[in-house]
VOGU-3710 file (C-alpha; in Angstrom, 3 decimals, decimal comma):
1> mntqdfhhhi> -7,649/-43,315/7,384  -3,917/-43,887/6,893  -1,238/-42,084/8,911  -0,280/-39,764/6,052  -3,869/-38,548/5,593  -4,269/-38,133/9,351  -1,219/-35,870/9,655  -2,268/-33,924/6,564  -5,639/-33,122/8,147  -3,959/-32,158/11,435
11> rradtlveal> -1,643/-29,724/9,621  -4,618/-28,114/7,891  -6,436/-27,752/11,195  -3,300/-26,343/12,846  -3,215/-23,588/10,223  -6,736/-22,519/11,156  -6,027/-22,726/14,880  -2,876/-20,612/14,449  -4,979/-17,912/12,775  -7,669/-17,856/15,490
21> pylqkfrgqt> -6,097/-15,351/17,950  -5,294/-12,979/15,096  -8,824/-13,208/13,709  -10,158/-12,382/17,167  -7,698/-9,526/17,651  -8,233/-7,814/14,289  -12,004/-8,291/13,952  -13,684/-4,908/13,612  -10,404/-3,088/12,979  -9,616/-0,993/9,919
31> vvikyggaam> -6,492/-1,929/7,969  -5,207/0,260/5,141  -3,510/-1,739/2,388  -1,233/-0,075/-0,135  -1,537/-2,327/-3,172  1,245/-2,006/-5,732  4,127/-3,651/-7,538  4,037/-7,035/-9,253  1,090/-8,151/-7,119  -1,023/-5,653/-9,037
41> edpelipsvl> 0,318/-6,504/-12,492  1,080/-10,241/-12,581  -2,026/-12,149/-13,776  -1,074/-15,089/-11,540  -0,731/-12,927/-8,412  -3,749/-10,649/-8,807  -6,342/-13,304/-7,812  -4,303/-14,164/-4,703  -4,336/-10,574/-3,438  -7,974/-9,942/-4,283
51> kdivfleavg> -9,076/-13,163/-2,578  -7,084/-12,150/0,514  -8,920/-8,818/0,580  -12,283/-10,576/0,236  -11,264/-12,944/3,061  -10,410/-10,023/5,366  -13,792/-8,417/4,764  -15,584/-11,741/5,240  -14,072/-12,306/8,715  -14,994/-8,848/9,962
61> inpvivhggg> -11,819/-6,879/9,237  -12,234/-3,590/7,346  -9,708/-3,357/4,487  -9,265/0,017/2,782  -7,230/-0,116/-0,429  -4,974/2,645/-1,743  -3,340/1,436/-4,951  -0,350/2,373/-7,041  0,158/2,040/-10,758  3,585/3,409/-11,536
71> kaitkrlkea> 4,504/0,821/-14,165  1,224/1,300/-16,027  1,772/5,071/-16,000  5,335/4,692/-17,274  4,099/2,391/-20,050  1,391/4,865/-21,106  3,888/7,749/-21,108  6,364/5,709/-23,149  3,659/5,008/-25,727  3,149/8,781/-25,911
81> gvearfaagl> 6,882/9,367/-26,340  7,386/10,859/-22,863  10,351/9,660/-20,788  9,675/9,028/-17,098  11,851/11,022/-14,685  12,297/10,443/-10,955  13,935/12,430/-8,173  14,338/11,202/-4,585  12,043/8,278/-5,388  9,228/10,525/-6,687
91> rvtdaatvqv> 7,941/10,909/-10,259  8,614/14,324/-11,812  5,186/15,267/-13,159  4,551/17,981/-15,764  1,107/19,181/-16,896  0,740/16,494/-19,578  1,969/13,750/-17,272  -0,463/14,563/-14,461  -3,382/14,130/-16,861  -2,059/10,687/-17,827
101> vdevlstvin> -1,539/9,835/-14,146  -5,120/10,785/-13,283  -6,577/8,901/-16,247  -4,609/5,683/-15,703  -5,043/5,558/-11,928  -8,633/6,723/-11,536  -10,388/5,487/-14,675  -8,447/2,340/-15,606  -6,673/0,705/-12,655  -9,061/1,733/-9,882
111> peiaaginrf> -12,276/0,288/-11,348  -10,397/-2,858/-12,419  -9,385/-3,546/-8,809  -12,905/-2,918/-7,522  -14,372/-5,170/-10,213  -11,881/-7,901/-9,290  -12,909/-7,813/-5,630  -16,554/-8,042/-6,670  -15,757/-10,924/-9,003  -14,356/-12,971/-6,109
121> ggrarsfsgr> -17,451/-12,520/-3,993  -16,612/-9,331/-2,133  -18,098/-5,880/-2,436  -15,944/-2,919/-3,417  -16,462/0,729/-4,322  -14,203/2,912/-6,476  -13,065/6,304/-5,223  -11,067/8,782/-7,280  -8,467/10,229/-4,957  -9,401/13,684/-6,254
131> kvfravkapp> -12,584/13,391/-4,193  -10,666/12,212/-1,122  -7,183/13,746/-0,919  -6,775/17,510/-0,545  -3,344/18,378/-1,899  -0,936/21,256/-2,417  2,134/21,441/-4,615  5,063/19,610/-3,047  8,244/21,614/-2,439  11,422/20,924/-4,442
141> vlhegqevdl> 13,485/17,909/-3,390  17,232/17,482/-3,187  18,445/15,058/-5,855  22,107/14,396/-6,625  23,083/17,624/-4,919  20,542/19,824/-6,710  17,035/21,018/-5,952  14,476/19,537/-8,344  10,975/20,934/-8,918  8,665/17,914/-9,024
151> gfvgdvvgcq> 5,979/19,745/-10,995  2,445/18,569/-10,278  3,388/16,280/-7,398  1,251/16,951/-4,357  1,547/16,793/-0,607  -1,636/15,636/1,117  -2,919/18,278/3,538  -6,278/16,699/4,343  -8,584/13,764/3,640  -12,328/13,880/3,033
161> vlqviksvye> -13,246/10,517/4,502  -16,996/10,693/5,134  -17,883/8,579/2,082  -14,985/6,215/2,782  -16,219/5,673/6,348  -19,760/5,161/5,043  -18,443/2,483/2,697  -16,616/0,738/5,558  -19,775/0,712/7,698  -21,693/-0,766/4,781
171> evvpvispvg> -19,047/-3,544/4,589  -17,997/-2,396/1,135  -14,240/-2,211/0,491  -13,120/1,305/-0,528  -10,593/1,346/-3,390  -8,881/4,743/-3,667  -6,534/6,109/-6,338  -3,500/8,173/-5,234  -4,440/11,431/-6,923  -5,067/14,652/-5,019
181> edesgqpynv> -6,753/17,915/-5,873  -6,246/21,468/-4,636  -8,891/24,104/-3,945  -8,895/25,224/-7,585  -9,488/21,696/-8,902  -5,912/21,157/-10,094  -5,001/17,459/-9,903  -1,739/16,324/-8,338  0,173/13,085/-8,528  0,427/11,807/-4,945
191> nadvaaaema> 2,885/9,096/-3,946  0,741/6,043/-3,152  2,765/5,160/-0,054  2,184/8,646/1,326  -1,503/8,555/0,370  -1,960/5,242/2,213  -0,392/6,650/5,369  -2,523/9,798/5,248  -5,657/7,702/4,773  -4,733/5,469/7,716
201> ialeaskiiy> -4,184/8,509/9,933  -7,498/10,072/8,896  -9,396/6,820/9,518  -7,508/6,052/12,752  -6,708/2,633/11,306  -4,959/0,040/13,441  -2,275/-0,697/10,860  -0,984/-0,184/7,343  0,274/-2,952/5,087  2,481/-2,070/2,118
211> lsdvngilrd> 2,530/-4,658/-0,674  5,579/-4,150/-2,885  8,306/-6,063/-4,728  10,661/-6,552/-1,774  10,139/-8,762/1,260  10,553/-5,954/3,770  13,675/-4,021/4,721  16,857/-5,887/3,790  20,326/-5,272/5,197  21,619/-6,370/1,795
221> akdastript> 19,264/-5,466/-1,049  20,597/-8,400/-3,093  20,069/-10,997/-0,367  16,487/-11,793/0,683  17,775/-13,735/3,689  18,912/-10,455/5,290  15,331/-9,334/5,949  14,943/-7,442/9,220  11,745/-8,734/10,916  11,145/-5,725/13,188
231> vtpeditalk> 12,495/-2,161/13,198  11,887/0,977/15,242  12,144/4,633/14,147  15,629/4,733/15,677  16,645/1,733/13,579  15,340/3,462/10,453  17,427/6,564/11,174  20,537/4,382/11,337  19,581/2,415/8,207  19,103/5,659/6,255
241> adgtisggml> 22,451/6,963/7,458  24,341/3,876/6,266  22,513/3,759/2,916  20,530/0,575/3,584  17,314/2,557/3,055  17,453/4,779/-0,040  15,739/5,664/-3,311  12,112/4,612/-3,669  12,106/3,175/-0,147  12,521/6,668/1,347
251> pkvhsclkal> 8,955/7,976/0,762  7,652/4,663/2,088  9,562/4,751/5,381  8,908/8,470/5,864  5,180/7,799/5,541  5,534/4,858/7,947  7,159/7,052/10,578  4,495/9,733/10,225  1,779/7,102/10,646  3,379/5,805/13,846
261> dhgiekvhli> 3,672/9,369/15,158  -0,081/9,791/14,611  -1,165/6,688/16,504  -1,019/3,847/13,982  0,014/0,756/15,950  2,117/-1,033/13,331  3,191/-0,742/9,726  4,009/-3,864/7,704  6,215/-4,016/4,598  5,653/-7,298/2,753
271> dgriphalll> 6,464/-8,921/-0,568  3,341/-8,998/-2,698  4,980/-11,509/-5,032  4,385/-14,208/-2,400  0,933/-15,775/-2,935  -1,489/-14,844/-0,145  1,105/-12,561/1,441  -1,586/-10,596/3,290  -2,946/-13,652/5,074  0,512/-14,982/5,875
281> elftdkgigt> 1,583/-11,687/7,430  -1,578/-11,112/9,451  -2,559/-14,599/10,570  0,662/-16,545/11,171  3,027/-16,382/14,123  6,189/-15,534/12,180  4,866/-13,282/9,408  6,800/-12,768/6,179  7,893/-9,120/6,051  9,200/-6,278/8,176
291> eivrs> 7,031/-4,663/10,808  7,768/-1,116/11,914  6,777/-0,430/15,496  7,117/2,424/17,928  10,154/2,345/20,187
//
C-alpha cells in the first residue's frame, strides 16, 4: 500500500470515528425534520436527503418528517391563473387555494417522499396533516402597516400523535403534510415550519432540523460567510430588531423559540442544498448551519 492510499483510508476511518459519539448520543432519540426548499425539488439533491433519512433510521435514530411544498403550490396556482400572495412570510389562502394546498401537499408531494424513502431501503408511512394537526383560523397579521386576513391559514392547537408514535415504534418513518383541520372538517394551510415545531413538542423530540435554502442565520443575507453558528433567544430578539431576521424567516424563528420554551433541546437551521447536510450537521464536530439553544 502506498502512502497516498494509506492516508486516504485513515481519513475515511477518521470520518466514522468522528461520528461515533454522536451516533451513541442520538440513538433512540426522536428528531423532527422539516424538509423543504431546493432539497425537496432538485433531482440531484433529493436522493441525498432521502438516503440521510434512511441512514438515521438504520442507526437507531427516529426521524419524523414534516415537509413543505410552497413552490409546487405556487406553480399549480399559476397554472390555474391564481397569483400567490404573502403577508408576514405566510401564504394568503382563499377557499380555492386551500383546496389546491391540500391536494398538492397531501396527495402528490407526501406520498412521493414516502415512496422515495422506501426506494432507498427505508420504511416510511404517509400521513395527511388533516389527520394529525388540529387547527383554528389564524388571526390577521400586520403587513406593511396594515392588518391582513390570511384566509384559510391555520394555527395548530393540538396534535393527534398516537398513529405517529405507533409508526416510530414500528421503525417506520412518518411523513406528514402541513395541513390542519378544524372540528367541522375545514382544512387549513399550516406553515410547515410551525407544523414541525408543534409536532416536535407533541412528540417530546430531542431536536428539530430545518432544511431550507439558506445555510442558517446570516448577519448579511448576501454573504454566506457571515453565518452565525449558535444563537440564543436573546440573540434572536436583537437580530429581529436590527432587521437581520425578517420575512419568511420570522415564522421559522418564532416556531424555534416556542419549541425551546417547551423543552426541545436544540433547533438546527441548515442548508439543504449541501449534499448530505443532515449527516454533516448531526455527526461532525463543526456542523454546517446555525443551532438555536436555550440561554
